TORLUM-278626 format. One line per 10 residues: number of its first residue (from 0); their letters; for each residue y, x negated, z of C-alpha. Coordinates in nm, 3 decimals, padded with zeros to 5 digits. Layout:
NUM = a = Y:X:Z  ...
This chain:
0 = mntfnfnrfw = 09.964:-04.140:04.855  09.918:-03.832:04.988  09.698:-03.540:04.864  10.010:-03.276:04.828  10.380:-03.323:04.900  10.608:-03.074:04.757  10.902:-03.265:04.687  10.661:-03.501:04.439  10.542:-03.196:04.294  10.852:-02.956:04.206
10 = ltlktnvvsn = 10.913:-03.298:04.030  10.634:-03.354:03.831  10.696:-02.958:03.762  11.067:-02.992:03.632  10.956:-03.298:03.416  10.671:-03.107:03.260  10.860:-02.839:03.141  11.160:-03.021:03.058  10.946:-03.249:02.854  10.809:-02.970:02.683
20 = qkrymriilt = 11.099:-02.806:02.565  10.980:-02.760:02.200  10.660:-02.654:02.277  10.743:-02.328:02.479  11.038:-02.249:02.204  10.733:-02.269:01.955  10.563:-02.016:02.169  10.861:-01.785:02.155  10.930:-01.812:01.825  10.567:-01.709:01.709
30 = vfvaltaaym = 10.602:-01.422:01.935  10.980:-01.336:01.804  10.829:-01.335:01.407  10.466:-01.175:01.476  10.639:-00.850:01.685  10.931:-00.856:01.445  10.711:-00.879:01.157  10.542:-00.559:01.235  10.886:-00.363:01.302  11.004:-00.454:00.999
40 = ltaidiifgn = 10.659:-00.344:00.828  10.780:00.032:01.029  11.123:00.019:00.881  10.992:-00.052:00.527  10.787:00.252:00.567  10.997:00.482:00.726  11.319:00.351:00.470  11.076:00.413:00.144  10.895:00.711:00.296  11.223:00.918:00.409
50 = rdlspqnyal = 11.067:00.976:00.724  11.181:00.932:01.061  11.047:00.752:01.423  10.752:00.931:01.585  10.641:00.862:01.947  10.317:00.760:01.763  10.508:00.431:01.614  10.633:00.364:01.967  10.269:00.407:02.083  10.138:00.163:01.890
60 = frgaatigft = 10.432:-00.107:01.920  10.341:-00.109:02.285  09.985:-00.133:02.215  10.054:-00.472:01.950  10.270:-00.587:02.266  10.062:-00.540:02.523  09.716:-00.615:02.359  09.906:-00.953:02.268  10.025:-01.014:02.625  09.681:-00.972:02.784
70 = mlvgispsli = 09.493:-01.195:02.542  09.748:-01.463:02.588  09.757:-01.418:02.993  09.340:-01.447:02.978  09.330:-01.749:02.770  09.626:-01.939:02.860  09.426:-02.125:03.155  09.260:-02.321:02.876  09.588:-02.446:02.776  09.557:-02.693:03.094
80 = mrnhnrkeqr = 09.491:-03.036:02.845  09.735:-02.900:02.610  09.994:-03.153:02.731  09.776:-03.465:02.735  09.481:-03.483:02.487  09.626:-03.736:02.302  09.584:-04.109:02.418  09.958:-04.142:02.488  10.011:-03.840:02.703  09.749:-03.908:02.866
90 = itlfmlpasr = 09.882:-04.241:03.009  10.236:-04.074:03.028  10.056:-03.832:03.328  09.869:-04.128:03.484  10.184:-04.291:03.525  10.394:-03.998:03.723  10.401:-04.067:04.067  10.238:-03.801:04.175  09.881:-03.700:04.300  09.552:-03.547:04.091
100 = lekfitqiii = 09.618:-03.196:04.277  10.000:-03.213:04.211  09.967:-03.244:03.876  09.690:-03.004:03.837  09.858:-02.737:04.023  10.150:-02.802:03.817  09.963:-02.745:03.470  09.825:-02.439:03.630  10.174:-02.318:03.708  10.275:-02.423:03.336
110 = civvipvcyi = 09.927:-02.212:03.201  09.985:-01.888:03.397  10.356:-01.837:03.438  10.551:-02.044:03.205  10.381:-01.969:02.897  10.318:-01.588:02.952  10.726:-01.605:03.022  10.762:-01.758:02.722  10.588:-01.454:02.584  10.788:-01.205:02.726
120 = igaaiadilq = 11.115:-01.386:02.611  11.038:-01.374:02.256  10.881:-01.015:02.283  11.198:-00.924:02.427  11.422:-01.077:02.170  11.221:-00.902:01.949  11.238:-00.555:02.122  11.615:-00.567:02.126  11.671:-00.616:01.743  11.430:-00.366:01.633
130 = wiafsiinpg = 11.617:-00.137:01.862  11.937:-00.251:01.679  11.762:-00.249:01.346  11.600:00.151:01.384  11.945:00.241:01.547  12.112:00.192:01.245  11.809:00.356:00.986  11.694:00.612:01.231  12.017:00.675:01.452  11.865:00.921:01.729
140 = haqlvmshlf = 11.519:00.778:01.748  11.502:00.433:01.877  11.422:00.316:02.203  11.287:-00.004:02.334  10.948:-00.052:02.330  10.977:-00.250:02.727  11.141:00.052:02.891  10.842:00.283:02.815  10.553:-00.039:02.868  10.458:00.091:03.200
150 = tdwtltselp = 10.396:00.468:03.088  10.111:00.538:02.904  09.920:00.299:03.246  09.964:00.604:03.453  09.684:00.651:03.633  09.567:00.985:03.813  09.296:01.010:04.027  09.157:01.175:04.279  08.986:00.872:04.505  09.144:00.815:04.821
160 = vyeatlitif = 09.408:00.564:04.845  09.226:00.322:05.045  08.920:00.300:04.753  09.170:00.306:04.500  09.382:00.019:04.630  09.000:-00.171:04.669  08.915:-00.080:04.309  09.236:-00.247:04.216  09.188:-00.537:04.393  08.852:-00.537:04.271
170 = ilililwnms = 08.990:-00.556:03.900  09.247:-00.800:03.994  08.991:-01.046:04.099  08.783:-00.951:03.749  09.100:-01.091:03.591  09.111:-01.400:03.843  08.762:-01.507:03.759  08.854:-01.459:03.417  09.123:-01.670:03.393  08.920:-01.928:03.675
180 = lyllggvffr = 08.653:-01.959:03.349  08.879:-02.060:03.129  09.068:-02.315:03.334  08.721:-02.464:03.390  08.637:-02.434:02.967  08.998:-02.575:02.932  08.939:-02.893:03.193  08.531:-02.885:03.031  08.622:-02.901:02.668  08.864:-03.130:02.533
190 = ryawlmttat = 08.914:-03.001:02.213  08.948:-02.623:02.076  08.904:-02.535:02.424  08.999:-02.190:02.404  08.773:-02.099:02.113  08.477:-02.306:02.288  08.529:-02.129:02.610  08.503:-01.801:02.473  08.187:-01.890:02.244  08.032:-02.023:02.542
200 = lyfiffiami = 08.101:-01.725:02.734  07.935:-01.519:02.463  07.640:-01.667:02.408  07.611:-01.672:02.795  07.689:-01.290:02.773  07.431:-01.271:02.515  07.168:-01.468:02.691  07.218:-01.199:03.022  07.219:-00.898:02.826  06.834:-00.972:02.724
210 = ilskiafsfs = 06.734:-01.109:03.033  06.823:-00.828:03.171  06.700:-00.556:02.910  06.317:-00.766:02.909  06.373:-00.650:03.292  06.455:-00.300:03.328  06.355:-00.174:02.937  06.556:00.100:03.013  06.917:00.114:03.137  07.115:00.415:03.217
220 = fhynvvesai = 07.450:00.376:03.443  07.525:00.715:03.591  07.837:00.686:03.876  08.038:00.939:03.983  08.414:00.717:04.087  08.469:01.004:04.287  08.156:00.918:04.527  08.203:00.648:04.806  08.196:00.304:04.689  08.340:00.112:04.962
230 = pelyigiaif = 08.003:-00.161:04.999  07.974:-00.214:04.706  08.381:-00.313:04.617  08.328:-00.532:04.914  08.048:-00.722:04.763  08.186:-00.712:04.417  08.535:-00.900:04.572  08.296:-01.079:04.807  08.084:-01.207:04.501  08.358:-01.239:04.224
240 = taftvlnvwl = 08.658:-01.420:04.486  08.363:-01.690:04.504  08.297:-01.753:04.175  08.672:-01.818:04.116  08.720:-02.077:04.398  08.417:-02.259:04.288  08.542:-02.209:03.923  08.873:-02.334:04.050  08.721:-02.639:04.239  08.511:-02.794:03.960
250 = syrlysrlqv = 08.788:-02.724:03.743  08.960:-02.940:03.999  08.691:-03.251:03.994  08.693:-03.227:03.659  09.099:-03.299:03.620  09.064:-03.517:03.880  08.809:-03.781:03.679  08.996:-03.789:03.326  08.998:-04.130:03.170  09.294:-04.250:02.951
260 = innkwfni = 09.065:-04.308:02.658  08.824:-04.060:02.552  08.697:-04.009:02.241  08.422:-03.729:02.357  08.452:-03.332:02.297  08.368:-03.315:02.645  08.621:-03.451:02.965  08.346:-03.564:03.140
């Protein structure tokens, strides 16, 4: 069997999405219930407090929706093994007429695309309902949370366009690097992958901080962002890109060695 064939990959992706519809519906419902509960608590406060909706209310709504989405996107790669943790699921996985690479890419797309889309759908439904409810409860003050979602992200900077672009690329690489760490943890840990990965990363970060504190007794960081940081940005982009590629490659190597019977905490 060829390592990668687009037709097989597409059929595998459709099969996985269709066979896990209940899981995606649960994600949509969970997000909808959580955000709707937050909106309704505010509605109760407005009704009994005899006050109007304020911009601060919607700032809090946007903050809650953004934090939830960011956290989900960050840890979603650790859910790569969620569809085949049990023996029966692994047998079904291995029986699919596709290569391990095709199955691996399929699971990555589900984790970083399908699951976040489920969050957006749940948040959008909750947003529309809160707009309808607040339009009735407090006419003239209701608005859609998602319509102003990006207004708080506007960044004014004195940096040159080229350097600002490099900073944006660097931030995106850091996000991908974080996701690659959770991807590796999701393949390595068989149970509670997101929790085990988070705990492991915190432990490594704690040890690294202790080592750095021993190396430098006093560490202060004074950096003027207006000064040129192009060399440092190039180095940072190169380093974290290399680490991201390494994490993805290690994840695939572990994924390609999955066995049907595995009662251990680790997929090795």
